[in-house]
BADODO-684744 format. One line per field, with one value per residue: x, y, z of N, C-alpha, C in turn. Coordinates in Angstrom, 2 decimals, decimal comma. Layout:
# residues N
nx <- (X	...)
ny <- (Y	...)
nz <- (Z	...)
cax <- (X	...)
cay <- (Y	...)
caz <- (Z	...)
cx <- (X	...)
cy <- (Y	...)
cz <- (Z	...)
***
This chain:
# residues 279
nx <- (51,43	52,11	54,97	55,82	58,60	62,09	62,72	60,56	60,54	60,90	62,53	62,21	63,04	62,25	62,69	65,27	65,70	67,40	69,87	72,24	71,00	72,48	73,37	71,08	70,71	73,04	72,59	70,41	71,60	73,45	71,75	70,79	68,70	66,91	65,27	63,89	61,78	61,20	60,95	59,75	61,00	62,56	65,63	66,37	65,03	63,44	61,56	60,76	62,80	64,87	67,15	66,96	69,32	70,19	68,19	68,67	71,10	70,42	69,07	71,23	72,75	71,10	70,86	73,52	74,19	72,92	70,28	66,67	64,21	61,04	58,78	57,72	57,18	55,96	56,06	53,02	51,35	52,22	53,06	51,34	49,33	46,48	44,15	41,44	40,82	38,94	39,70	40,32	42,83	44,51	43,89	44,73	47,50	48,06	47,42	49,32	51,56	51,39	51,34	53,94	55,27	54,65	55,98	58,58	58,95	59,09	61,56	63,17	63,03	61,00	57,95	55,73	53,69	52,79	49,66	47,20	43,86	43,53	41,55	38,24	36,32	36,14	33,66	32,07	30,67	31,26	31,35	30,31	31,10	33,88	34,56	33,89	35,68	38,15	37,92	37,69	40,17	41,95	41,33	42,16	44,92	45,43	45,17	47,41	49,40	49,09	50,09	52,79	53,43	53,06	51,80	49,35	49,26	46,77	46,46	45,11	44,19	44,41	41,48	41,57	43,07	41,91	38,62	37,65	38,91	39,45	39,28	38,73	36,10	35,65	37,86	37,38	35,02	35,94	37,80	36,13	34,50	36,39	37,46	39,83	42,55	45,13	45,21	45,42	44,75	46,09	47,58	48,11	49,44	48,84	46,52	44,87	44,82	43,78	41,26	40,20	40,64	42,01	44,81	43,83	41,17	41,45	42,80	40,95	38,89	40,16	42,06	44,22	44,20	45,27	48,09	50,28	51,98	52,37	54,20	54,28	54,92	52,76	51,07	48,13	48,63	51,07	53,95	55,94	59,11	59,39	58,55	58,44	55,82	52,38	51,27	50,50	52,83	53,52	51,04	49,96	51,79	51,31	48,71	49,08	50,64	48,88	46,95	48,45	49,90	51,86	53,21	55,11	56,31	56,67	58,77	57,71	58,78	58,15	58,06	59,22	61,05	63,07	64,67	67,25	68,88	68,49	69,34	69,23	66,54	65,89	67,57	66,60	63,89	64,26	65,65	63,67	61,69	63,00	63,56	61,02	60,23	61,91	60,99)
ny <- (-81,26	-81,27	-79,77	-77,34	-77,86	-77,07	-78,65	-78,61	-76,28	-74,54	-73,03	-70,84	-70,05	-67,78	-64,99	-64,74	-64,32	-62,74	-63,75	-66,50	-69,90	-71,45	-69,66	-69,24	-71,88	-72,21	-70,23	-71,30	-73,47	-72,07	-70,76	-72,76	-74,32	-77,14	-77,87	-77,20	-75,32	-75,42	-72,88	-72,88	-71,42	-69,14	-67,51	-69,88	-72,44	-73,12	-75,33	-75,94	-75,14	-76,82	-79,62	-83,19	-83,88	-81,47	-81,00	-83,13	-82,23	-80,04	-81,36	-82,72	-80,54	-79,72	-81,98	-82,55	-80,72	-81,60	-80,99	-81,13	-81,46	-80,32	-79,46	-78,77	-75,94	-74,82	-71,83	-70,22	-68,13	-65,93	-66,65	-67,83	-69,69	-71,46	-73,43	-73,28	-71,80	-70,16	-70,72	-73,52	-74,39	-72,98	-74,21	-76,83	-76,38	-75,58	-77,88	-79,66	-78,41	-78,74	-81,51	-82,08	-80,85	-82,60	-84,92	-83,94	-83,37	-85,98	-86,71	-85,06	-86,14	-85,40	-85,19	-83,59	-81,20	-77,92	-76,58	-74,53	-73,36	-71,63	-69,13	-67,86	-65,46	-62,28	-61,07	-63,12	-64,28	-66,66	-68,43	-70,99	-72,74	-72,31	-73,23	-75,97	-76,66	-76,32	-78,23	-80,66	-80,75	-80,69	-83,10	-84,95	-84,43	-85,23	-87,98	-88,59	-87,71	-89,54	-91,82	-91,22	-91,05	-88,61	-85,83	-83,37	-80,03	-77,93	-74,60	-71,82	-68,82	-65,17	-63,09	-61,28	-62,61	-64,97	-66,15	-68,52	-70,57	-69,12	-68,86	-70,53	-71,88	-72,13	-73,63	-76,01	-76,79	-77,37	-79,45	-81,38	-81,94	-82,97	-85,17	-86,72	-88,79	-87,98	-85,28	-82,44	-79,75	-76,39	-73,79	-70,36	-67,83	-65,16	-64,75	-66,14	-64,45	-62,12	-63,00	-63,08	-65,34	-68,20	-70,35	-72,40	-72,78	-73,90	-76,23	-77,50	-78,01	-79,40	-81,22	-83,95	-83,52	-81,07	-80,19	-78,61	-75,48	-72,05	-69,84	-66,81	-63,30	-60,37	-57,29	-56,52	-57,58	-58,58	-60,55	-60,96	-60,81	-62,28	-60,17	-57,85	-57,29	-57,46	-59,77	-62,40	-64,30	-65,99	-66,78	-68,11	-70,25	-71,56	-72,43	-74,24	-76,13	-76,96	-78,41	-80,42	-80,31	-81,70	-81,14	-78,97	-75,63	-73,13	-70,56	-68,21	-65,65	-62,83	-60,11	-57,21	-55,61	-57,12	-58,11	-57,20	-57,85	-60,68	-62,60	-61,43	-61,36	-64,04	-64,68	-62,92	-63,83	-66,48	-66,15	-64,84	-66,82	-69,03	-67,97	-67,78	-70,50	-71,52	-70,66)
nz <- (-40,70	-44,13	-45,61	-48,13	-50,14	-50,93	-53,07	-54,67	-56,12	-59,13	-61,97	-64,79	-68,23	-69,66	-69,33	-70,07	-72,71	-74,23	-73,79	-73,67	-73,45	-71,78	-69,84	-68,32	-67,32	-65,79	-63,87	-62,53	-61,23	-59,68	-57,89	-56,37	-57,29	-58,44	-60,46	-63,71	-65,96	-69,34	-71,60	-74,78	-77,32	-79,72	-78,79	-77,65	-77,82	-80,26	-81,54	-84,17	-85,75	-85,25	-85,25	-84,49	-83,23	-82,21	-80,33	-78,61	-77,71	-76,11	-74,08	-72,98	-72,00	-69,95	-68,27	-67,66	-65,76	-63,57	-63,42	-63,52	-65,99	-65,75	-67,00	-70,32	-72,13	-74,81	-76,76	-77,10	-77,03	-78,38	-80,96	-83,99	-82,83	-82,07	-80,77	-81,00	-83,17	-85,84	-88,42	-90,40	-91,33	-89,62	-87,22	-87,79	-88,07	-85,44	-83,98	-85,02	-84,11	-81,31	-81,21	-82,10	-79,97	-77,85	-78,70	-78,75	-76,03	-75,08	-76,20	-74,72	-72,27	-70,58	-68,76	-68,91	-70,60	-71,27	-72,17	-73,83	-74,39	-76,49	-78,17	-78,79	-80,70	-79,15	-78,97	-78,46	-80,55	-81,82	-79,75	-78,78	-80,83	-80,83	-78,29	-78,57	-80,65	-79,30	-77,25	-78,66	-80,02	-77,87	-76,62	-78,53	-78,48	-75,88	-76,15	-77,74	-75,95	-73,84	-75,05	-75,15	-72,51	-71,28	-69,47	-70,02	-69,12	-68,56	-68,90	-67,16	-68,61	-68,67	-68,65	-70,71	-72,54	-73,33	-74,03	-73,23	-71,32	-68,45	-65,72	-62,55	-62,60	-65,43	-66,15	-64,71	-65,98	-68,57	-68,02	-66,95	-69,12	-70,92	-69,48	-69,32	-68,61	-69,07	-69,06	-67,09	-64,78	-64,32	-62,32	-62,82	-61,04	-61,60	-63,49	-61,72	-59,40	-60,54	-61,10	-58,62	-57,11	-55,22	-54,26	-52,61	-53,43	-55,98	-55,30	-53,68	-55,57	-57,66	-56,65	-57,07	-59,77	-60,23	-61,74	-62,16	-61,46	-62,08	-60,40	-59,40	-58,61	-58,65	-59,58	-59,42	-61,92	-64,39	-64,58	-62,19	-60,40	-57,20	-54,49	-55,88	-56,37	-55,17	-54,24	-51,90	-50,92	-48,73	-47,63	-49,86	-50,14	-47,70	-48,15	-50,31	-48,94	-46,88	-48,28	-49,23	-51,67	-54,14	-56,45	-58,70	-58,22	-60,30	-61,49	-63,57	-64,91	-66,59	-67,16	-68,87	-67,52	-66,50	-68,47	-69,12	-66,98	-66,13	-64,30	-61,77	-61,21	-60,79	-58,64	-56,65	-56,36	-55,58	-53,23	-51,69	-51,63	-50,40	-47,93	-46,77	-46,82	-44,95	-42,55)
cax <- (51,09	53,21	55,48	56,40	60,05	62,90	62,74	59,35	60,72	61,49	62,73	61,93	64,06	61,66	63,25	66,64	65,64	68,53	71,07	72,28	70,27	73,43	73,39	69,93	70,97	74,08	72,00	69,62	72,54	74,03	70,78	70,41	67,45	67,16	64,26	63,65	60,75	61,79	60,10	60,14	60,96	63,86	66,72	66,78	64,48	62,31	61,71	60,53	64,05	65,90	67,27	66,89	70,64	70,22	67,27	69,42	72,12	69,80	68,84	72,56	73,11	70,29	71,16	74,93	74,26	72,15	68,97	65,55	63,23	59,77	57,69	58,05	56,17	56,17	55,40	51,73	50,57	52,72	53,04	49,93	48,84	45,15	43,42	40,00	40,71	37,87	40,33	40,71	44,27	45,12	43,73	45,66	48,87	48,18	47,45	50,62	52,55	51,36	51,78	55,42	55,68	54,60	57,08	59,84	58,99	59,61	62,99	63,85	62,88	60,09	56,67	54,67	53,66	51,80	48,80	46,12	42,74	43,35	40,43	37,30	36,15	35,79	32,26	31,38	29,85	31,53	31,75	30,03	31,96	35,26	34,67	33,89	36,94	39,18	37,74	38,01	41,60	42,66	41,18	43,06	46,29	45,51	45,38	48,87	50,17	49,04	50,98	54,15	53,59	53,12	50,61	49,12	48,85	45,93	46,67	44,08	44,70	43,68	40,21	41,89	43,85	41,00	37,22	37,27	39,33	40,03	39,15	38,54	34,88	35,80	38,81	36,67	34,08	36,66	38,38	35,03	34,05	37,43	37,52	40,99	43,55	46,40	45,03	45,11	44,67	47,22	47,40	49,07	48,97	48,37	45,13	44,16	44,59	42,87	39,90	39,80	40,67	43,14	45,24	42,97	39,98	41,85	43,14	39,68	38,14	40,91	42,82	45,35	44,14	46,13	49,33	51,38	51,73	53,27	54,15	54,99	54,33	52,10	50,58	48,35	49,04	52,49	54,63	57,05	59,94	58,79	58,98	58,12	54,36	51,57	50,68	50,89	53,54	53,48	49,72	49,80	52,56	50,58	47,56	49,57	51,06	47,73	46,28	49,39	50,26	53,14	53,78	56,14	55,98	57,63	58,88	57,56	58,97	58,11	58,05	60,38	62,03	64,09	65,35	68,63	69,59	67,58	69,91	68,78	65,14	65,88	68,19	65,67	62,76	64,68	65,93	62,40	61,01	63,70	63,42	59,69	60,18	62,73	60,33)
cay <- (-80,73	-81,36	-78,46	-77,19	-77,97	-76,50	-79,57	-78,33	-75,02	-74,61	-71,73	-70,83	-69,26	-66,82	-63,65	-64,82	-64,45	-62,04	-64,40	-67,94	-70,80	-71,94	-68,68	-69,59	-73,14	-71,96	-69,47	-72,21	-74,19	-71,08	-70,43	-73,98	-74,86	-78,44	-78,13	-76,11	-75,41	-74,92	-72,10	-73,27	-70,31	-68,63	-68,22	-71,05	-73,74	-73,04	-76,69	-76,05	-74,85	-77,63	-81,03	-84,04	-83,82	-80,24	-81,22	-84,00	-81,40	-79,27	-82,33	-82,95	-79,33	-79,69	-83,13	-82,51	-79,85	-82,21	-80,35	-81,93	-80,69	-80,72	-79,06	-78,13	-74,93	-74,18	-70,50	-70,41	-66,88	-64,91	-67,25	-68,03	-70,99	-71,33	-74,68	-73,01	-70,80	-70,44	-71,23	-74,96	-74,54	-72,51	-75,31	-77,91	-75,97	-75,58	-79,27	-80,21	-77,77	-79,39	-82,91	-82,04	-80,55	-83,80	-85,80	-83,32	-83,62	-87,32	-86,70	-84,31	-86,85	-84,57	-85,83	-82,61	-80,16	-76,89	-76,28	-73,61	-73,60	-70,63	-68,25	-67,49	-64,00	-61,72	-60,73	-64,41	-64,64	-68,09	-69,05	-72,47	-73,47	-72,22	-74,18	-77,33	-76,86	-76,47	-79,51	-81,77	-80,80	-81,04	-84,49	-85,67	-84,26	-86,05	-89,36	-88,72	-87,56	-90,80	-92,77	-90,84	-90,95	-87,17	-85,16	-82,00	-79,08	-76,92	-73,36	-70,74	-67,55	-63,98	-62,84	-60,55	-63,50	-65,98	-66,13	-69,92	-70,98	-67,94	-68,86	-71,90	-72,55	-72,54	-74,75	-77,23	-77,18	-78,03	-80,72	-82,33	-82,36	-83,80	-86,39	-87,49	-89,01	-87,35	-83,81	-81,87	-78,28	-75,72	-72,42	-69,25	-66,95	-63,84	-64,91	-66,51	-63,26	-61,21	-63,55	-63,08	-66,74	-68,55	-71,75	-73,37	-73,08	-74,82	-77,49	-78,12	-78,47	-80,27	-82,27	-84,43	-83,05	-79,88	-80,85	-77,69	-74,13	-70,90	-69,21	-65,53	-62,14	-59,47	-56,05	-57,96	-57,94	-58,67	-61,74	-60,28	-61,48	-62,15	-58,99	-56,68	-57,16	-57,34	-61,03	-62,89	-65,56	-66,87	-67,39	-69,07	-71,43	-72,27	-73,15	-75,40	-77,09	-77,47	-79,39	-81,48	-80,22	-82,36	-80,76	-77,98	-74,18	-72,67	-69,08	-67,73	-64,22	-62,42	-58,67	-56,70	-54,94	-58,09	-58,65	-56,82	-58,53	-61,75	-63,31	-60,81	-61,72	-65,37	-64,64	-62,25	-64,66	-67,66	-65,65	-64,61	-68,11	-69,89	-67,38	-68,18	-71,92	-71,83	-70,20)
caz <- (-42,00	-45,08	-46,01	-49,44	-50,00	-52,00	-54,23	-55,51	-56,78	-60,49	-62,64	-66,25	-68,96	-70,60	-69,22	-70,52	-74,18	-74,86	-73,28	-74,02	-72,53	-70,78	-68,75	-67,44	-66,62	-64,77	-62,80	-61,73	-60,35	-58,73	-56,88	-55,61	-57,84	-59,08	-61,51	-64,66	-66,95	-70,59	-72,54	-76,10	-78,30	-80,09	-79,41	-76,87	-78,17	-81,20	-82,02	-85,59	-86,45	-84,66	-85,57	-83,30	-82,56	-81,43	-79,17	-77,68	-77,14	-75,02	-72,97	-72,39	-71,26	-68,71	-67,36	-67,24	-64,60	-62,52	-63,40	-64,03	-66,75	-65,18	-67,92	-71,58	-72,36	-76,11	-76,88	-77,78	-76,89	-79,33	-82,31	-84,48	-82,33	-81,45	-80,98	-81,23	-84,27	-86,83	-89,64	-90,34	-91,46	-88,38	-86,21	-88,18	-87,71	-84,01	-83,52	-85,42	-83,21	-80,02	-81,37	-82,11	-78,63	-77,05	-79,11	-78,28	-74,59	-74,92	-76,48	-73,65	-71,01	-69,80	-68,73	-68,86	-71,60	-71,04	-73,28	-73,60	-75,29	-77,51	-77,90	-79,85	-80,81	-77,85	-78,85	-78,23	-81,68	-82,13	-78,49	-78,72	-81,82	-80,36	-77,16	-79,15	-81,34	-78,30	-76,55	-79,59	-80,26	-76,60	-76,36	-79,42	-77,98	-74,70	-76,59	-78,09	-74,70	-73,15	-75,76	-74,83	-71,06	-70,99	-68,95	-70,52	-68,10	-69,19	-68,16	-67,16	-69,09	-68,27	-69,40	-71,93	-73,37	-73,83	-73,52	-73,03	-69,98	-67,86	-64,28	-62,06	-63,10	-66,84	-66,19	-64,26	-67,02	-69,67	-67,61	-66,78	-70,47	-71,51	-68,71	-69,87	-67,53	-69,41	-69,09	-65,82	-64,71	-63,66	-61,83	-62,98	-59,94	-62,07	-63,77	-60,52	-58,54	-61,25	-61,03	-57,22	-56,65	-54,37	-54,45	-51,89	-54,21	-57,02	-54,66	-53,29	-56,73	-58,58	-56,00	-57,83	-61,15	-60,34	-62,10	-62,33	-61,00	-62,33	-59,12	-59,54	-58,00	-59,56	-58,96	-59,52	-63,25	-64,58	-64,04	-61,55	-59,40	-55,86	-53,80	-56,72	-56,51	-53,99	-53,89	-50,57	-51,13	-47,58	-47,60	-50,97	-49,78	-46,65	-48,74	-51,03	-47,95	-46,20	-49,12	-49,59	-53,07	-54,33	-57,70	-58,75	-58,25	-61,29	-61,64	-64,94	-64,78	-67,98	-67,32	-69,59	-66,69	-66,10	-69,63	-69,17	-65,89	-65,71	-63,15	-60,55	-60,94	-60,20	-57,31	-55,75	-56,13	-54,81	-51,87	-50,99	-51,44	-49,42	-46,57	-46,26	-46,65	-43,78	-41,30)
cx <- (52,31	53,64	55,92	57,89	60,79	62,86	61,54	59,45	61,42	61,63	62,59	62,80	63,54	62,26	64,73	66,73	66,73	69,86	71,05	71,51	71,21	73,57	72,24	70,20	72,00	73,51	71,11	70,48	73,10	73,06	70,21	69,09	67,75	66,26	64,12	62,43	61,30	60,76	60,64	59,99	62,39	64,31	67,08	66,31	63,24	62,36	61,57	61,81	65,19	65,93	67,17	68,23	70,73	69,29	67,98	70,51	71,62	69,53	70,17	72,94	72,35	70,77	72,61	75,14	73,45	70,77	67,92	64,58	61,84	58,58	58,28	56,89	56,47	55,43	54,14	50,84	50,98	52,65	51,57	49,46	47,52	44,30	41,94	39,76	39,57	38,46	40,76	42,21	45,03	45,02	44,66	47,10	49,05	48,21	48,79	51,70	52,57	51,70	53,28	55,95	55,70	55,73	58,43	60,01	59,56	61,11	63,82	63,78	61,95	58,68	55,50	54,81	52,50	50,98	47,78	45,04	42,75	42,14	39,52	37,27	35,65	34,36	31,39	30,50	30,08	31,83	31,53	30,90	33,41	35,49	34,75	35,19	38,11	39,10	38,10	39,53	42,39	42,52	42,08	44,50	46,48	45,77	46,86	49,73	50,21	50,01	52,44	54,44	53,72	51,76	50,52	48,61	48,07	45,92	45,45	44,75	43,92	42,43	40,48	42,79	42,95	39,60	36,72	37,60	40,08	39,87	38,87	37,28	35,04	36,81	38,14	35,69	34,77	37,22	37,28	34,56	35,10	37,51	38,63	42,04	44,87	46,32	44,63	45,07	45,93	46,82	48,49	48,58	48,50	46,93	44,28	43,81	43,63	41,45	39,40	39,76	41,93	43,57	44,31	41,72	40,30	42,13	41,90	38,90	38,87	41,62	44,04	45,34	44,81	47,56	50,53	50,97	52,79	53,11	54,98	54,21	53,66	51,56	49,14	48,67	50,58	53,04	55,99	57,87	59,26	59,40	58,72	56,65	53,66	50,94	51,31	51,51	53,37	52,10	49,49	50,55	51,89	49,40	47,99	50,00	49,87	47,03	47,21	49,79	51,69	53,83	54,81	55,53	57,04	57,59	58,87	57,60	59,12	58,19	59,35	61,43	63,23	64,96	66,84	69,48	68,73	68,06	69,38	67,38	65,05	66,43	67,28	64,50	63,13	65,03	64,67	61,73	61,68	63,61	62,05	59,63	61,01	62,03	59,68)
cy <- (-80,81	-79,94	-78,48	-77,16	-77,28	-77,34	-79,39	-77,01	-75,24	-73,20	-71,90	-69,82	-68,10	-65,45	-63,58	-64,79	-63,70	-62,59	-65,85	-68,76	-71,28	-70,96	-68,98	-70,85	-72,97	-71,18	-70,34	-72,94	-73,25	-70,78	-71,64	-74,56	-76,11	-78,72	-76,90	-76,39	-74,73	-74,20	-72,39	-72,18	-69,87	-67,59	-69,56	-72,37	-73,61	-74,36	-76,85	-75,77	-75,78	-79,05	-81,84	-84,02	-82,57	-80,35	-82,10	-83,21	-80,56	-80,19	-82,58	-81,75	-79,29	-80,79	-83,11	-81,58	-80,40	-81,62	-81,31	-81,04	-81,19	-80,33	-78,40	-77,20	-74,24	-72,86	-70,64	-69,17	-65,80	-65,42	-67,53	-69,43	-70,76	-72,53	-74,44	-71,99	-71,14	-71,02	-72,69	-75,11	-74,04	-73,56	-76,44	-77,59	-76,05	-76,97	-79,90	-79,69	-78,46	-80,85	-82,98	-81,72	-81,78	-84,76	-85,23	-83,51	-85,00	-87,39	-86,01	-85,05	-86,14	-85,13	-84,84	-81,54	-79,21	-76,65	-75,24	-73,84	-72,74	-69,79	-68,12	-65,96	-63,44	-61,17	-61,97	-64,85	-66,10	-68,91	-70,57	-73,23	-73,44	-73,18	-75,63	-77,62	-77,12	-77,82	-80,69	-81,87	-81,16	-82,53	-85,33	-85,59	-85,10	-87,51	-89,56	-88,61	-88,86	-91,83	-92,49	-90,75	-89,51	-86,72	-83,73	-81,15	-77,96	-75,65	-72,40	-69,46	-66,37	-63,81	-62,07	-61,35	-64,60	-65,81	-67,55	-70,42	-69,87	-67,81	-70,30	-72,54	-72,98	-73,63	-76,05	-77,72	-77,91	-79,35	-81,80	-82,85	-83,28	-85,15	-87,31	-87,58	-88,36	-85,84	-83,35	-80,36	-77,70	-74,29	-71,56	-68,22	-65,61	-63,90	-65,27	-65,30	-62,32	-61,68	-63,58	-64,47	-66,98	-70,00	-72,74	-73,74	-74,05	-76,19	-78,23	-78,74	-79,55	-81,40	-82,64	-84,06	-81,70	-80,34	-79,91	-76,29	-73,17	-69,99	-67,92	-64,42	-61,30	-58,28	-55,69	-58,46	-58,01	-59,95	-61,29	-61,21	-61,28	-61,00	-57,72	-56,45	-57,09	-58,68	-61,62	-64,29	-66,49	-67,51	-68,42	-70,40	-72,24	-73,02	-74,36	-76,52	-77,75	-78,58	-80,47	-81,49	-80,79	-82,04	-79,66	-76,57	-73,56	-71,16	-68,67	-66,20	-63,64	-60,91	-58,13	-56,00	-55,84	-58,56	-58,34	-57,53	-59,69	-62,49	-62,74	-61,18	-63,11	-65,34	-64,02	-63,18	-65,85	-67,27	-65,46	-65,92	-68,94	-69,29	-67,73	-69,67	-72,35	-71,42	-71,36)
cz <- (-42,91	-45,46	-47,48	-49,28	-51,12	-53,27	-55,12	-56,29	-58,15	-61,06	-64,16	-66,97	-69,78	-70,50	-69,63	-72,04	-74,90	-74,41	-73,69	-72,97	-71,46	-69,58	-67,78	-66,63	-65,50	-63,59	-61,92	-60,76	-59,27	-57,60	-56,17	-56,03	-58,61	-60,28	-62,43	-65,47	-68,22	-71,44	-73,93	-77,14	-78,62	-79,07	-78,74	-77,41	-79,03	-81,99	-83,54	-86,39	-86,02	-85,23	-84,28	-82,51	-81,69	-80,17	-78,12	-76,98	-75,98	-73,83	-72,23	-71,49	-69,91	-67,75	-66,88	-66,05	-63,40	-62,35	-63,95	-64,76	-66,39	-66,07	-69,17	-71,92	-73,70	-76,18	-77,72	-77,65	-77,86	-80,78	-82,73	-84,13	-81,62	-81,79	-81,32	-82,38	-85,27	-88,13	-89,47	-90,42	-90,22	-87,28	-86,53	-87,77	-86,21	-83,45	-83,82	-84,45	-81,86	-80,09	-81,41	-80,70	-77,71	-77,40	-78,64	-76,75	-74,30	-75,17	-75,41	-72,31	-70,04	-69,89	-68,64	-69,94	-71,30	-72,30	-72,85	-74,66	-76,54	-77,18	-79,09	-79,94	-79,48	-77,78	-78,66	-79,36	-82,14	-80,92	-78,46	-79,63	-81,37	-79,21	-77,69	-79,84	-80,35	-77,63	-77,43	-79,78	-79,04	-76,32	-77,26	-78,96	-76,73	-75,07	-77,00	-76,85	-73,89	-73,76	-75,37	-73,32	-70,56	-70,42	-69,55	-69,37	-68,77	-68,34	-68,30	-67,64	-68,49	-69,17	-70,68	-72,86	-74,02	-73,24	-73,26	-71,60	-69,37	-66,36	-63,85	-62,58	-64,58	-67,00	-65,79	-65,32	-68,14	-69,25	-67,43	-68,14	-71,10	-70,81	-69,20	-68,81	-67,81	-69,50	-67,68	-65,88	-64,07	-63,26	-62,41	-61,97	-60,41	-62,54	-62,57	-59,62	-59,23	-61,22	-59,58	-56,62	-55,82	-54,63	-53,79	-52,68	-55,32	-56,46	-54,21	-54,46	-57,51	-57,91	-56,80	-59,28	-61,33	-60,52	-62,24	-61,85	-61,49	-61,14	-59,16	-58,85	-59,09	-58,83	-59,26	-60,91	-63,32	-63,93	-63,48	-60,64	-58,04	-55,10	-54,56	-56,93	-55,18	-53,53	-52,59	-50,72	-49,97	-47,47	-48,65	-50,59	-48,68	-47,18	-49,54	-50,05	-47,27	-46,97	-49,67	-51,02	-53,20	-55,67	-57,60	-58,77	-59,12	-61,46	-63,10	-64,90	-66,17	-68,20	-67,97	-68,76	-66,35	-67,27	-69,67	-68,10	-65,35	-64,46	-61,84	-60,21	-60,34	-58,79	-56,29	-55,38	-55,26	-53,39	-51,06	-50,66	-50,32	-48,02	-45,97	-45,95	-45,41	-42,50	-40,55)
***
């Protein structure tokens, strides 16, 4: 049976938002991690405020440390970004935002961009229209992604974040409708756990169309450092290994408890992960 390896572990900078990006990059190296996922938001990387020279500078900071950027994740849950918004201008802004994200990924030497559907109204009064708007816009972005050699990783959100793609069945429905080679699905272990699902179910349904994973602990809510929640890391890793998952497992640690000492959350999670991977 193929084993999950250290080379598949990645770390993300979101809990470092009160520290310089270089602190995060140095911590990745310190903890023996070779891959990073870049959260695109201020103060580290808000692309709308950056010049191409500044973007190239961030690429240099990453590559000069021997790190690999495996996914660009522009902030899309806090800012006014919603591919399925009822407002035409809001949708146009959202599409432009993701188009720029794909181009920026190319400049960063990164072949993956995280995307979400956005959401319709939670009373489902515009559900059909919202679904259609999301699908149309995602397909268009897939066409641009193909041109740049980028894969879009469509993330499942929590049910209180979106009424469109919030579990495995809705993800499969959207991917089937899109049927685009440059768009795949991804797991976030928190929405997955809240939906009562498991990695093996995603792997059985999606196979190679599972292109990325946010791998974090939870209680079951919260994006926690491993060891601070109740999720079964060892079982999850065994399931990924059993199905021969070859992508990355990225630590998206977002809970506010880690903002003052983000380095500890990475060190704790990596220590827990590496101890299980060595068994």
